C-alpha positions, -999 to +999 in steps of 0.1 A: -623+523+343-643+534+373-643+547+408-629+522+432-650+536+460-683+533+440-704+505+455-715+496+420-680+489+409-673+453+397-655+433+424-620+420+419-617+383+408-617+360+438-592+334+423-561+335+402-579+316+375-607+342+373-581+370+374-561+353+346-593+349+325-602+386+330-567+398+320-568+376+289-601+392+279-592+427+288-590+451+258-577+478+280-548+457+294-539+448+258-539+484+247-519+496+277-495+467+282-494+453+247-505+420+232-472+402+236-469+411+273-505+401+282-503+368+262-470+359+279-482+369+314-515+350+309-495+319+299-474+321+330-504+324+352-522+295+334-491+274+342-493+285+379-531+276+380-524+242+365-497+235+390-520+245+419-549+225+405-527+194+402-514+196+438-528+173+464-534+193+496-527+182+532-564+183+538-572+160+509-545+135+521-559+135+556-595+134+546-592+105+521-567+084+540-590+083+569-617+068+547-596+038+536 
């Protein structure tokens, strides 16, 4: 744990994938929330990340259709 106002504090993860990985590796979260909860929650966020990563965005469609 640490002081949220301390400039030396570690920044929050910038993506859901990084946050999911941090939660999966967190000994503190596992102690406080329990192994089963953390494992289940991490699996649900992994699914969400895979869904997001497999989606084709409007920008991608517009960008790559203009090339062909």
